[in-house]
VMD Tcl script that draws the C-alpha trace (Angstrom):
set ca {
  {-29.97 32.21 52.59}
  {-31.39 29.81 55.23}
  {-28.63 28.75 57.67}
  {-28.28 25.28 58.96}
  {-29.53 26.39 62.47}
  {-32.71 27.93 60.82}
  {-33.31 24.90 58.70}
  {-32.96 22.63 61.87}
  {-35.48 24.62 63.69}
  {-37.84 24.59 60.77}
  {-37.79 20.84 59.96}
  {-38.55 20.17 63.63}
  {-41.39 22.57 63.66}
  {-43.80 20.86 61.20}
  {-43.92 17.99 58.95}
  {-41.67 18.20 55.72}
  {-44.56 17.78 53.37}
  {-46.20 20.90 54.88}
  {-43.00 22.76 54.82}
  {-42.04 21.85 51.35}
  {-45.42 23.26 50.13}
  {-44.79 26.52 51.87}
  {-41.30 26.67 50.23}
  {-42.60 25.67 46.71}
  {-40.28 22.71 46.56}
  {-41.05 19.00 46.71}
  {-40.61 16.94 49.90}
  {-37.79 14.73 48.48}
  {-35.97 18.05 47.62}
  {-36.15 19.37 50.97}
  {-34.98 15.98 52.46}
  {-32.09 16.17 50.21}
  {-31.15 19.65 51.27}
  {-31.22 18.41 54.89}
  {-28.78 15.58 54.00}
  {-26.53 18.04 52.19}
  {-26.27 20.23 55.33}
  {-26.10 17.51 57.71}
  {-29.29 18.51 59.39}
  {-31.07 15.75 61.19}
  {-34.94 15.22 60.44}
  {-37.57 13.68 62.58}
  {-37.84 9.90 62.23}
  {-40.92 8.10 60.90}
  {-43.73 8.37 63.39}
  {-42.49 11.44 65.01}
  {-45.50 13.66 64.06}
  {-47.86 10.93 64.94}
  {-46.41 10.63 68.51}
  {-46.72 14.48 68.75}
  {-50.32 14.38 67.72}
  {-50.96 11.62 70.28}
  {-49.67 14.08 72.97}
  {-46.27 12.47 73.34}
  {-43.00 14.50 73.36}
  {-40.32 12.52 71.49}
  {-36.99 14.27 71.81}
  {-35.52 16.59 69.26}
  {-32.21 15.44 67.76}
  {-29.66 18.37 68.31}
  {-27.96 19.72 65.31}
  {-24.38 18.25 65.13}
  {-21.30 20.15 64.08}
  {-21.00 20.66 60.30}
  {-18.78 18.11 58.53}
  {-15.95 19.38 56.56}
  {-17.13 20.81 53.19}
  {-20.69 21.30 54.30}
  {-22.25 24.60 52.86}
  {-23.14 27.21 55.51}
  {-26.77 27.35 54.38}
  {-29.46 26.88 51.63}
  {-31.26 29.01 49.24}
  {-33.92 28.01 46.52}
  {-32.38 26.73 43.38}
  {-29.28 25.30 45.15}
  {-27.79 22.43 43.02}
  {-28.38 19.72 45.54}
  {-26.36 16.99 43.92}
  {-23.14 18.77 43.65}
  {-21.81 17.73 47.03}
  {-23.13 15.75 49.90}
  {-21.96 14.48 53.18}
  {-22.15 10.91 51.64}
  {-22.47 11.09 47.94}
  {-24.67 8.24 46.62}
  {-24.32 6.48 43.41}
  {-27.19 8.57 42.01}
  {-25.20 11.80 42.92}
  {-22.10 10.62 41.26}
  {-24.07 9.59 38.18}
  {-25.38 13.17 38.05}
  {-21.93 14.65 38.09}
  {-20.74 12.35 35.48}
  {-23.71 12.89 33.08}
  {-23.25 16.75 33.57}
  {-19.75 16.66 32.70}
  {-20.48 14.27 29.72}
  {-23.07 16.70 28.32}
  {-20.94 20.05 28.95}
  {-17.64 18.65 27.79}
  {-19.22 16.85 25.05}
  {-20.70 19.98 23.44}
  {-17.59 22.23 24.09}
  {-15.15 23.73 21.65}
  {-11.42 23.18 21.80}
  {-8.87 25.62 23.16}
  {-6.42 27.60 21.19}
  {-4.18 24.62 20.71}
  {-7.08 22.98 18.81}
  {-6.98 19.80 21.07}
  {-8.25 20.14 24.64}
  {-11.93 20.79 25.50}
  {-12.65 24.25 27.06}
  {-16.29 24.43 28.25}
  {-17.77 27.99 28.62}
  {-19.49 26.76 31.78}
  {-17.34 26.34 34.84}
  {-19.59 25.81 37.64}
  {-20.39 22.44 39.01}
  {-17.97 20.65 36.70}
  {-15.56 18.00 37.49}
  {-11.85 18.87 37.20}
  {-11.06 17.29 33.83}
  {-8.58 18.14 31.29}
  {-9.26 16.09 28.15}
  {-9.49 15.97 24.34}
  {-12.81 14.91 22.84}
  {-11.66 11.30 21.96}
  {-10.41 10.73 25.53}
  {-13.54 12.12 27.31}
  {-15.21 8.76 27.68}
  {-12.08 7.38 29.26}
  {-11.86 10.30 31.71}
  {-15.34 10.01 32.74}
  {-15.13 6.34 33.31}
  {-12.11 6.60 35.64}
  {-13.67 9.52 37.52}
  {-16.75 7.24 38.32}
  {-14.31 4.43 39.36}
  {-12.38 6.75 41.48}
  {-15.33 8.10 43.28}
  {-16.60 4.55 43.99}
  {-13.29 3.43 45.16}
  {-13.14 6.58 47.52}
  {-16.76 5.84 48.72}
  {-15.94 2.08 49.53}
  {-13.23 3.48 51.81}
  {-15.58 5.90 53.52}
  {-14.26 9.02 51.90}
  {-16.66 11.69 50.50}
  {-16.00 13.23 47.16}
  {-17.50 15.73 44.88}
  {-17.50 19.48 43.89}
  {-16.25 21.55 46.68}
  {-18.88 24.05 47.86}
  {-18.26 27.75 47.42}
  {-18.12 28.14 51.17}
  {-14.71 26.50 51.18}
  {-11.99 28.91 50.07}
  {-9.97 26.28 48.16}
  {-7.35 26.88 45.46}
  {-6.73 24.65 42.41}
  {-3.29 23.46 41.77}
  {-1.43 24.22 38.50}
  {-2.10 21.52 36.07}
  {0.79 20.64 33.67}
  {-0.47 18.41 30.75}
  {2.82 17.26 29.71}
  {3.89 13.72 30.29}
  {7.32 14.97 31.21}
  {8.72 18.34 31.74}
  {10.25 18.73 28.38}
  {9.87 21.56 25.85}
  {7.49 24.50 26.49}
  {4.46 24.13 28.61}
  {1.22 23.49 26.66}
  {-1.00 26.52 26.02}
  {1.83 29.21 26.80}
  {0.34 32.69 26.32}
  {-3.44 31.56 26.65}
  {-5.70 31.14 29.53}
  {-6.46 27.44 30.08}
  {-9.62 26.04 31.33}
  {-10.10 25.31 34.90}
  {-13.36 24.59 36.91}
  {-14.91 27.04 39.08}
  {-14.55 24.92 42.27}
  {-12.05 22.24 42.74}
  {-13.02 18.51 42.74}
  {-12.31 17.42 46.42}
  {-12.46 14.29 48.46}
  {-12.34 14.25 52.26}
  {-10.24 11.70 54.09}
  {-11.90 12.38 57.46}
  {-11.59 16.10 57.94}
  {-8.54 16.31 55.51}
  {-9.37 17.76 52.05}
  {-7.68 16.32 48.99}
  {-7.99 18.15 45.53}
  {-8.36 15.84 42.61}
  {-7.61 16.62 39.01}
  {-7.60 14.18 36.11}
  {-5.64 15.01 33.03}
  {-5.08 13.51 29.66}
  {-1.32 13.85 29.16}
  {0.28 15.19 26.03}
  {3.70 14.38 24.44}
  {5.99 16.86 22.84}
  {7.10 15.12 19.61}
  {7.83 15.93 15.83}
  {4.93 16.10 13.66}
  {4.73 16.50 9.63}
  {2.23 18.85 7.96}
  {0.21 17.05 5.14}
  {-2.12 19.94 4.17}
  {-5.57 21.18 5.10}
  {-4.26 22.07 8.60}
  {-3.51 18.39 9.38}
  {-0.32 17.21 11.04}
  {0.63 13.48 11.26}
  {3.13 11.66 13.31}
  {6.54 10.50 11.98}
  {5.19 6.80 11.90}
  {2.17 7.80 9.98}
  {3.91 10.16 7.67}
  {6.34 7.49 6.30}
  {3.27 5.32 5.33}
  {1.78 8.06 3.13}
  {2.24 7.91 -0.41}
  {3.86 11.04 -2.04}
  {0.38 12.20 -3.37}
  {-0.90 12.07 0.29}
  {2.00 14.12 1.52}
  {0.94 16.80 -0.84}
  {4.41 18.03 -1.40}
  {4.50 19.62 2.06}
  {7.90 19.32 3.92}
  {6.85 21.36 7.03}
  {8.02 19.52 10.15}
  {7.54 20.89 13.60}
  {7.50 19.91 17.45}
  {4.10 19.88 18.75}
  {2.24 18.97 21.91}
  {0.03 15.92 21.03}
  {-2.50 14.36 23.25}
  {-1.42 10.93 24.16}
  {-4.81 9.30 25.28}
  {-3.24 8.41 28.71}
  {-4.43 9.73 31.96}
  {-2.55 11.46 35.04}
  {-4.28 11.86 38.30}
  {-3.16 14.65 40.53}
  {-4.06 14.87 44.30}
  {-3.02 17.97 46.03}
  {-3.72 20.17 48.89}
  {-6.58 22.74 48.06}
  {-5.84 24.77 51.14}
  {-3.80 27.87 50.32}
  {-0.20 27.59 51.83}
  {-0.15 23.97 52.16}
  {2.38 22.51 49.69}
  {1.80 18.77 49.04}
  {1.10 16.99 45.66}
  {0.92 13.39 44.54}
  {0.84 12.32 40.87}
  {0.16 8.93 39.17}
  {0.54 8.68 35.37}
  {-0.93 5.96 33.13}
  {1.63 3.79 31.07}
  {0.67 1.80 28.16}
  {0.74 -1.40 30.28}
  {-0.65 0.01 33.50}
  {-4.09 1.52 33.54}
  {-4.96 3.85 36.53}
  {-8.17 1.90 37.23}
  {-5.99 -0.97 38.26}
  {-4.01 1.01 40.76}
  {-6.88 2.63 42.50}
  {-6.20 0.81 45.75}
  {-2.47 1.69 45.85}
  {-3.51 5.24 44.79}
  {-5.98 5.58 47.83}
  {-3.45 3.97 50.09}
  {-1.00 6.72 49.30}
  {-3.51 9.50 49.75}
  {-4.69 8.07 53.15}
  {-0.98 7.72 54.15}
  {-0.39 11.40 53.30}
  {-3.46 12.44 55.26}
  {-2.15 10.58 58.32}
  {1.29 11.84 57.93}
  {0.11 15.53 57.73}
  {-2.65 15.37 60.43}
  {-0.64 13.40 62.93}
  {3.06 14.36 62.20}
  {4.38 12.87 65.41}
  {2.29 9.56 65.26}
  {5.18 7.70 63.96}
  {7.89 9.19 66.02}
  {9.58 6.97 68.54}
  {9.46 8.17 72.19}
  {12.48 9.65 73.81}
}
mol new
graphics top color blue
foreach p $ca { graphics top sphere $p radius 0.5 }
foreach p [lrange $ca 0 end-1] q [lrange $ca 1 end] { graphics top cylinder $p $q radius 0.2 }
display resetview
C-alpha cells in the first residue's frame, strides 16, 4: 500500500500523466486518488515553470481529515468515500445499491432484502417494493448534508467503527423481527462527518406487528383485505397469526459509530409526514448533538 506521504512525494516529483502510465492507471483515476487521500497536487502550469528553470513552491501535505484512508493500493474503489463527495460519487453509491439490492434474495422472513455482497453498500434495510423509496431518500439525505458542508459516504476500513443495532419494528411490541437468524448488515457503516464528528446513518423500512390471515399458497393477507375476499378466495383456510409486515414507511437512525459512545437519534415517517420534508430539522438535530458532545461546556453559564 502507498501511504499518503509516499503519494505526496510522488505527485510532486513528475507530471501525473507520466506517473499514471507507470502505475498502469489513468490520469483521472490518479487525480481522484489524491482527492480521496487529501493529497495536494501541482497546479496547472507548475511543470512548465519547472521546465523554464523556476522553482515554484511545493504545497505541504496537510493533516488527514477524519475518515481519510491511510493509503492507496491499485484497485481501490475510489468512489466509496471522498473528502467532499460529489454528485457523481453519490450517484455511483446509489446505483451500486440499486443494482445489488435489486438482484438480492430475501431473508428468512421472506420480506427484507439480504444481499450476499456487503462491501461498499449503503446501510439500507428494505423490502423490494420499498427499495426505490429508500434510494431516493438516501440521495436527498446526502444532498442535504452536502449543502450544509458535511461529508457522507461509506466509512473506510481504516476507521474502526461499529454499527448500531437496527430494530425494524415501528414500536417495540411483540418479538423482534428475525429472532434466531442473522440479519443483513453492511461491511462498513454509512457515515457522515459533521466537522470531525462521525455520525453513523442507517435507513430502515419499518414493519408492523399485526394479525394476518392465511389464504393458501403461502400467502397471508391483512384483516381489511381478508374481509373483502369471497369464500372461494379464502380457500376455506382459517389460520390467523400475528406477523411482522413491512409498512412501506422509513426510519432514519443517526448514531455514534465509535465504540463506547452511546448516543442515538431516530426519526420515523408517518403517513402524513415524509422524512424528505423534515431533512432540515433532522440535520439541525444532528448538528446540535455534535456541538453538545464536542463542546459539552459551551452552553454552561460562568460561575
